[in-house]
N, CA, C, O and CB atoms as a CASP TS submission, in Angstrom:
PFRMAT TS
TARGET T0000
AUTHOR 0000-0000-0000
METHOD Language model
MODEL 1
PARENT N/A
ATOM      1  N   MET     1      87.337 117.917 -17.662  1.00  0.00           N
ATOM      2  CA  MET     1      86.467 117.694 -16.522  1.00  0.00           C
ATOM      3  C   MET     1      85.816 116.320 -16.652  1.00  0.00           C
ATOM      4  O   MET     1      85.647 115.795 -17.752  1.00  0.00           O
ATOM      5  CB  MET     1      85.395 118.809 -16.416  1.00  0.00           C
ATOM      6  N   ASP     2      85.466 115.769 -15.538  1.00  0.00           N
ATOM      7  CA  ASP     2      84.759 114.501 -15.589  1.00  0.00           C
ATOM      8  C   ASP     2      83.254 114.754 -15.716  1.00  0.00           C
ATOM      9  O   ASP     2      82.778 115.879 -15.569  1.00  0.00           O
ATOM     10  CB  ASP     2      85.069 113.652 -14.333  1.00  0.00           C
ATOM     11  N   THR     3      82.542 113.698 -15.988  1.00  0.00           N
ATOM     12  CA  THR     3      81.102 113.779 -16.233  1.00  0.00           C
ATOM     13  C   THR     3      80.348 114.379 -15.052  1.00  0.00           C
ATOM     14  O   THR     3      79.436 115.186 -15.232  1.00  0.00           O
ATOM     15  CB  THR     3      80.549 112.401 -16.544  1.00  0.00           C
ATOM     16  N   LYS     4      80.728 113.988 -13.864  1.00  0.00           N
ATOM     17  CA  LYS     4      80.023 114.461 -12.666  1.00  0.00           C
ATOM     18  C   LYS     4      80.176 115.972 -12.484  1.00  0.00           C
ATOM     19  O   LYS     4      79.213 116.660 -12.145  1.00  0.00           O
ATOM     20  CB  LYS     4      80.545 113.731 -11.422  1.00  0.00           C
ATOM     21  N   LYS     5      81.390 116.487 -12.709  1.00  0.00           N
ATOM     22  CA  LYS     5      81.614 117.929 -12.569  1.00  0.00           C
ATOM     23  C   LYS     5      80.843 118.720 -13.624  1.00  0.00           C
ATOM     24  O   LYS     5      80.255 119.760 -13.329  1.00  0.00           O
ATOM     25  CB  LYS     5      83.109 118.245 -12.669  1.00  0.00           C
ATOM     26  N   ILE     6      80.853 118.216 -14.847  1.00  0.00           N
ATOM     27  CA  ILE     6      80.121 118.892 -15.924  1.00  0.00           C
ATOM     28  C   ILE     6      78.634 118.954 -15.579  1.00  0.00           C
ATOM     29  O   ILE     6      77.987 119.986 -15.753  1.00  0.00           O
ATOM     30  CB  ILE     6      80.334 118.163 -17.281  1.00  0.00           C
ATOM     31  N   ALA     7      78.107 117.839 -15.090  1.00  0.00           N
ATOM     32  CA  ALA     7      76.686 117.787 -14.729  1.00  0.00           C
ATOM     33  C   ALA     7      76.366 118.781 -13.618  1.00  0.00           C
ATOM     34  O   ALA     7      75.333 119.449 -13.662  1.00  0.00           O
ATOM     35  CB  ALA     7      76.296 116.368 -14.293  1.00  0.00           C
ATOM     36  N   GLN     8      77.232 118.881 -12.638  1.00  0.00           N
ATOM     37  CA  GLN     8      76.998 119.821 -11.543  1.00  0.00           C
ATOM     38  C   GLN     8      77.020 121.264 -12.033  1.00  0.00           C
ATOM     39  O   GLN     8      76.182 122.070 -11.629  1.00  0.00           O
ATOM     40  CB  GLN     8      78.041 119.627 -10.447  1.00  0.00           C
ATOM     41  N   LEU     9      77.969 121.590 -12.897  1.00  0.00           N
ATOM     42  CA  LEU     9      78.073 122.959 -13.408  1.00  0.00           C
ATOM     43  C   LEU     9      76.877 123.351 -14.271  1.00  0.00           C
ATOM     44  O   LEU     9      76.432 124.498 -14.254  1.00  0.00           O
ATOM     45  CB  LEU     9      79.350 123.116 -14.209  1.00  0.00           C
ATOM     46  N   MET    10      76.363 122.375 -15.029  1.00  0.00           N
ATOM     47  CA  MET    10      75.253 122.660 -15.934  1.00  0.00           C
ATOM     48  C   MET    10      73.893 122.401 -15.295  1.00  0.00           C
ATOM     49  O   MET    10      72.855 122.646 -15.910  1.00  0.00           O
ATOM     50  CB  MET    10      75.388 121.833 -17.188  1.00  0.00           C
ATOM     51  N   HIS    11      73.903 121.902 -14.055  1.00  0.00           N
ATOM     52  CA  HIS    11      72.670 121.608 -13.330  1.00  0.00           C
ATOM     53  C   HIS    11      71.795 120.606 -14.083  1.00  0.00           C
ATOM     54  O   HIS    11      70.585 120.786 -14.220  1.00  0.00           O
ATOM     55  CB  HIS    11      71.889 122.894 -13.083  1.00  0.00           C
ATOM     56  N   ILE    12      72.454 119.530 -14.573  1.00  0.00           N
ATOM     57  CA  ILE    12      71.753 118.442 -15.252  1.00  0.00           C
ATOM     58  C   ILE    12      72.259 117.124 -14.679  1.00  0.00           C
ATOM     59  O   ILE    12      73.213 117.099 -13.902  1.00  0.00           O
ATOM     60  CB  ILE    12      71.966 118.503 -16.807  1.00  0.00           C
ATOM     61  N   GLU    13      71.617 116.042 -15.066  1.00  0.00           N
ATOM     62  CA  GLU    13      72.017 114.713 -14.610  1.00  0.00           C
ATOM     63  C   GLU    13      73.286 114.259 -15.330  1.00  0.00           C
ATOM     64  O   GLU    13      73.525 114.626 -16.480  1.00  0.00           O
ATOM     65  CB  GLU    13      70.879 113.699 -14.839  1.00  0.00           C
ATOM     66  N   ALA    14      74.088 113.462 -14.642  1.00  0.00           N
ATOM     67  CA  ALA    14      75.308 112.919 -15.238  1.00  0.00           C
ATOM     68  C   ALA    14      74.977 112.041 -16.446  1.00  0.00           C
ATOM     69  O   ALA    14      75.748 111.970 -17.403  1.00  0.00           O
ATOM     70  CB  ALA    14      76.102 112.112 -14.194  1.00  0.00           C
ATOM     71  N   LYS    15      73.834 111.381 -16.391  1.00  0.00           N
ATOM     72  CA  LYS    15      73.400 110.543 -17.511  1.00  0.00           C
ATOM     73  C   LYS    15      73.216 111.378 -18.775  1.00  0.00           C
ATOM     74  O   LYS    15      73.522 110.914 -19.874  1.00  0.00           O
ATOM     75  CB  LYS    15      72.091 109.816 -17.163  1.00  0.00           C
ATOM     76  N   SER    16      72.721 112.595 -18.629  1.00  0.00           N
ATOM     77  CA  SER    16      72.529 113.486 -19.776  1.00  0.00           C
ATOM     78  C   SER    16      73.864 113.869 -20.400  1.00  0.00           C
ATOM     79  O   SER    16      73.975 113.973 -21.621  1.00  0.00           O
ATOM     80  CB  SER    16      71.766 114.747 -19.354  1.00  0.00           C
ATOM     81  N   VAL    17      74.869 114.076 -19.570  1.00  0.00           N
ATOM     82  CA  VAL    17      76.204 114.406 -20.072  1.00  0.00           C
ATOM     83  C   VAL    17      76.772 113.224 -20.844  1.00  0.00           C
ATOM     84  O   VAL    17      77.323 113.392 -21.932  1.00  0.00           O
ATOM     85  CB  VAL    17      77.150 114.799 -18.911  1.00  0.00           C
ATOM     86  N   ARG    18      76.636 112.025 -20.278  1.00  0.00           N
ATOM     87  CA  ARG    18      77.133 110.824 -20.954  1.00  0.00           C
ATOM     88  C   ARG    18      76.440 110.622 -22.293  1.00  0.00           C
ATOM     89  O   ARG    18      77.081 110.263 -23.280  1.00  0.00           O
ATOM     90  CB  ARG    18      76.933 109.591 -20.070  1.00  0.00           C
ATOM     91  N   MET    19      75.139 110.851 -22.329  1.00  0.00           N
ATOM     92  CA  MET    19      74.382 110.679 -23.566  1.00  0.00           C
ATOM     93  C   MET    19      74.814 111.701 -24.613  1.00  0.00           C
ATOM     94  O   MET    19      74.914 111.372 -25.795  1.00  0.00           O
ATOM     95  CB  MET    19      72.876 110.802 -23.296  1.00  0.00           C
ATOM     96  N   SER    20      75.068 112.919 -24.196  1.00  0.00           N
ATOM     97  CA  SER    20      75.533 113.949 -25.130  1.00  0.00           C
ATOM     98  C   SER    20      76.889 113.583 -25.713  1.00  0.00           C
ATOM     99  O   SER    20      77.116 113.735 -26.914  1.00  0.00           O
ATOM    100  CB  SER    20      75.613 115.312 -24.430  1.00  0.00           C
ATOM    101  N   CYS    21      77.782 113.105 -24.871  1.00  0.00           N
ATOM    102  CA  CYS    21      79.102 112.683 -25.348  1.00  0.00           C
ATOM    103  C   CYS    21      78.977 111.520 -26.325  1.00  0.00           C
ATOM    104  O   CYS    21      79.676 111.470 -27.337  1.00  0.00           O
ATOM    105  CB  CYS    21      80.002 112.284 -24.165  1.00  0.00           C
ATOM    106  N   TYR    22      78.094 110.602 -26.019  1.00  0.00           N
ATOM    107  CA  TYR    22      77.855 109.459 -26.901  1.00  0.00           C
ATOM    108  C   TYR    22      77.373 109.929 -28.273  1.00  0.00           C
ATOM    109  O   TYR    22      77.845 109.450 -29.304  1.00  0.00           O
ATOM    110  CB  TYR    22      76.825 108.498 -26.272  1.00  0.00           C
ATOM    111  N   ARG    23      76.434 110.865 -28.276  1.00  0.00           N
ATOM    112  CA  ARG    23      75.888 111.371 -29.547  1.00  0.00           C
ATOM    113  C   ARG    23      76.933 112.145 -30.340  1.00  0.00           C
ATOM    114  O   ARG    23      76.970 112.055 -31.567  1.00  0.00           O
ATOM    115  CB  ARG    23      74.673 112.265 -29.287  1.00  0.00           C
ATOM    116  N   ILE    24      77.781 112.903 -29.653  1.00  0.00           N
ATOM    117  CA  ILE    24      78.855 113.633 -30.334  1.00  0.00           C
ATOM    118  C   ILE    24      79.825 112.646 -30.975  1.00  0.00           C
ATOM    119  O   ILE    24      80.253 112.842 -32.112  1.00  0.00           O
ATOM    120  CB  ILE    24      79.604 114.563 -29.344  1.00  0.00           C
ATOM    121  N   LYS    25      80.174 111.579 -30.239  1.00  0.00           N
ATOM    122  CA  LYS    25      81.074 110.560 -30.782  1.00  0.00           C
ATOM    123  C   LYS    25      80.477 109.906 -32.027  1.00  0.00           C
ATOM    124  O   LYS    25      81.193 109.639 -32.992  1.00  0.00           O
ATOM    125  CB  LYS    25      81.378 109.493 -29.720  1.00  0.00           C
ATOM    126  N   GLN    26      79.174 109.649 -32.008  1.00  0.00           N
ATOM    127  CA  GLN    26      78.510 109.066 -33.169  1.00  0.00           C
ATOM    128  C   GLN    26      78.610 109.994 -34.375  1.00  0.00           C
ATOM    129  O   GLN    26      78.909 109.549 -35.483  1.00  0.00           O
ATOM    130  CB  GLN    26      77.042 108.768 -32.852  1.00  0.00           C
ATOM    131  N   LYS    27      78.360 111.280 -34.158  1.00  0.00           N
ATOM    132  CA  LYS    27      78.395 112.238 -35.253  1.00  0.00           C
ATOM    133  C   LYS    27      79.799 112.408 -35.820  1.00  0.00           C
ATOM    134  O   LYS    27      79.962 112.692 -37.006  1.00  0.00           O
ATOM    135  CB  LYS    27      77.864 113.574 -34.789  1.00  0.00           C
ATOM    136  N   LEU    28      80.816 112.234 -34.971  1.00  0.00           N
ATOM    137  CA  LEU    28      82.197 112.351 -35.420  1.00  0.00           C
ATOM    138  C   LEU    28      82.728 111.048 -36.004  1.00  0.00           C
ATOM    139  O   LEU    28      83.829 111.009 -36.553  1.00  0.00           O
ATOM    140  CB  LEU    28      83.076 112.792 -34.274  1.00  0.00           C
ATOM    141  N   GLY    29      81.950 109.993 -35.885  1.00  0.00           N
ATOM    142  CA  GLY    29      82.357 108.702 -36.431  1.00  0.00           C
ATOM    143  C   GLY    29      83.397 107.984 -35.581  1.00  0.00           C
ATOM    144  O   GLY    29      84.171 107.178 -36.098  1.00  0.00           O
ATOM    145  N   LEU    30      83.421 108.269 -34.278  1.00  0.00           N
ATOM    146  CA  LEU    30      84.372 107.624 -33.387  1.00  0.00           C
ATOM    147  C   LEU    30      83.794 106.313 -32.869  1.00  0.00           C
ATOM    148  O   LEU    30      82.585 106.189 -32.675  1.00  0.00           O
ATOM    149  CB  LEU    30      84.739 108.554 -32.216  1.00  0.00           C
ATOM    150  N   GLY    31      84.673 105.335 -32.646  1.00  0.00           N
ATOM    151  CA  GLY    31      84.235 104.051 -32.109  1.00  0.00           C
ATOM    152  C   GLY    31      84.067 104.114 -30.603  1.00  0.00           C
ATOM    153  O   GLY    31      84.388 105.116 -29.963  1.00  0.00           O
ATOM    154  N   LYS    32      83.549 103.002 -30.043  1.00  0.00           N
ATOM    155  CA  LYS    32      83.323 102.937 -28.597  1.00  0.00           C
ATOM    156  C   LYS    32      84.614 103.094 -27.804  1.00  0.00           C
ATOM    157  O   LYS    32      84.622 103.703 -26.734  1.00  0.00           O
ATOM    158  CB  LYS    32      82.659 101.623 -28.234  1.00  0.00           C
ATOM    159  N   ASP    33      85.700 102.544 -28.329  1.00  0.00           N
ATOM    160  CA  ASP    33      86.963 102.539 -27.593  1.00  0.00           C
ATOM    161  C   ASP    33      87.748 103.838 -27.713  1.00  0.00           C
ATOM    162  O   ASP    33      88.700 104.057 -26.964  1.00  0.00           O
ATOM    163  CB  ASP    33      87.812 101.409 -28.068  1.00  0.00           C
ATOM    164  N   GLU    34      87.366 104.691 -28.637  1.00  0.00           N
ATOM    165  CA  GLU    34      88.092 105.934 -28.835  1.00  0.00           C
ATOM    166  C   GLU    34      87.646 106.980 -27.808  1.00  0.00           C
ATOM    167  O   GLU    34      86.466 107.075 -27.473  1.00  0.00           O
ATOM    168  CB  GLU    34      87.881 106.459 -30.269  1.00  0.00           C
ATOM    169  N   ASP    35      88.599 107.749 -27.323  1.00  0.00           N
ATOM    170  CA  ASP    35      88.334 108.741 -26.288  1.00  0.00           C
ATOM    171  C   ASP    35      88.015 110.093 -26.922  1.00  0.00           C
ATOM    172  O   ASP    35      88.816 110.633 -27.685  1.00  0.00           O
ATOM    173  CB  ASP    35      89.539 108.863 -25.334  1.00  0.00           C
ATOM    174  N   LEU    36      86.854 110.630 -26.605  1.00  0.00           N
ATOM    175  CA  LEU    36      86.411 111.909 -27.164  1.00  0.00           C
ATOM    176  C   LEU    36      87.326 113.038 -26.729  1.00  0.00           C
ATOM    177  O   LEU    36      87.651 113.913 -27.532  1.00  0.00           O
ATOM    178  CB  LEU    36      84.972 112.210 -26.743  1.00  0.00           C
ATOM    179  N   LYS    37      87.751 113.036 -25.465  1.00  0.00           N
ATOM    180  CA  LYS    37      88.613 114.105 -24.964  1.00  0.00           C
ATOM    181  C   LYS    37      89.947 114.146 -25.701  1.00  0.00           C
ATOM    182  O   LYS    37      90.431 115.218 -26.064  1.00  0.00           O
ATOM    183  CB  LYS    37      88.854 113.930 -23.471  1.00  0.00           C
ATOM    184  N   LEU    38      90.536 112.975 -25.918  1.00  0.00           N
ATOM    185  CA  LEU    38      91.803 112.928 -26.658  1.00  0.00           C
ATOM    186  C   LEU    38      91.629 113.375 -28.103  1.00  0.00           C
ATOM    187  O   LEU    38      92.476 114.079 -28.653  1.00  0.00           O
ATOM    188  CB  LEU    38      92.386 111.518 -26.621  1.00  0.00           C
ATOM    189  N   PHE    39      90.529 112.960 -28.708  1.00  0.00           N
ATOM    190  CA  PHE    39      90.238 113.359 -30.088  1.00  0.00           C
ATOM    191  C   PHE    39      90.135 114.872 -30.201  1.00  0.00           C
ATOM    192  O   PHE    39      90.697 115.469 -31.119  1.00  0.00           O
ATOM    193  CB  PHE    39      88.938 112.704 -30.577  1.00  0.00           C
ATOM    194  N   LEU    40      89.416 115.493 -29.267  1.00  0.00           N
ATOM    195  CA  LEU    40      89.236 116.938 -29.302  1.00  0.00           C
ATOM    196  C   LEU    40      90.542 117.682 -29.031  1.00  0.00           C
ATOM    197  O   LEU    40      90.779 118.747 -29.600  1.00  0.00           O
ATOM    198  CB  LEU    40      88.183 117.354 -28.291  1.00  0.00           C
ATOM    199  N   GLN    41      91.382 117.129 -28.170  1.00  0.00           N
ATOM    200  CA  GLN    41      92.684 117.750 -27.900  1.00  0.00           C
ATOM    201  C   GLN    41      93.579 117.695 -29.127  1.00  0.00           C
ATOM    202  O   GLN    41      94.323 118.638 -29.395  1.00  0.00           O
ATOM    203  CB  GLN    41      93.374 117.061 -26.716  1.00  0.00           C
ATOM    204  N   ASP    42      93.514 116.598 -29.873  1.00  0.00           N
ATOM    205  CA  ASP    42      94.340 116.438 -31.062  1.00  0.00           C
ATOM    206  C   ASP    42      93.962 117.435 -32.167  1.00  0.00           C
ATOM    207  O   ASP    42      94.834 117.939 -32.874  1.00  0.00           O
ATOM    208  CB  ASP    42      94.220 115.014 -31.585  1.00  0.00           C
ATOM    209  N   ILE    43      92.659 117.716 -32.311  1.00  0.00           N
ATOM    210  CA  ILE    43      92.259 118.652 -33.359  1.00  0.00           C
ATOM    211  C   ILE    43      92.339 120.096 -32.921  1.00  0.00           C
ATOM    212  O   ILE    43      92.316 121.008 -33.748  1.00  0.00           O
ATOM    213  CB  ILE    43      90.867 118.349 -33.811  1.00  0.00           C
ATOM    214  N   GLY    44      92.433 120.306 -31.612  1.00  0.00           N
ATOM    215  CA  GLY    44      92.459 121.665 -31.071  1.00  0.00           C
ATOM    216  C   GLY    44      93.814 122.111 -30.865  1.00  0.00           C
ATOM    217  O   GLY    44      94.033 123.235 -30.413  1.00  0.00           O
TER
END
């Protein structure tokens, strides 16, 4: 799903979704250019 759809489903701002994804990427040690969705698909 894209950020906007996630925000609508969770009834939060799209900015909050982006910030959460950013924090998850930091905790996983991913760089700015790496895609979180692809990373999660590879491990799943």
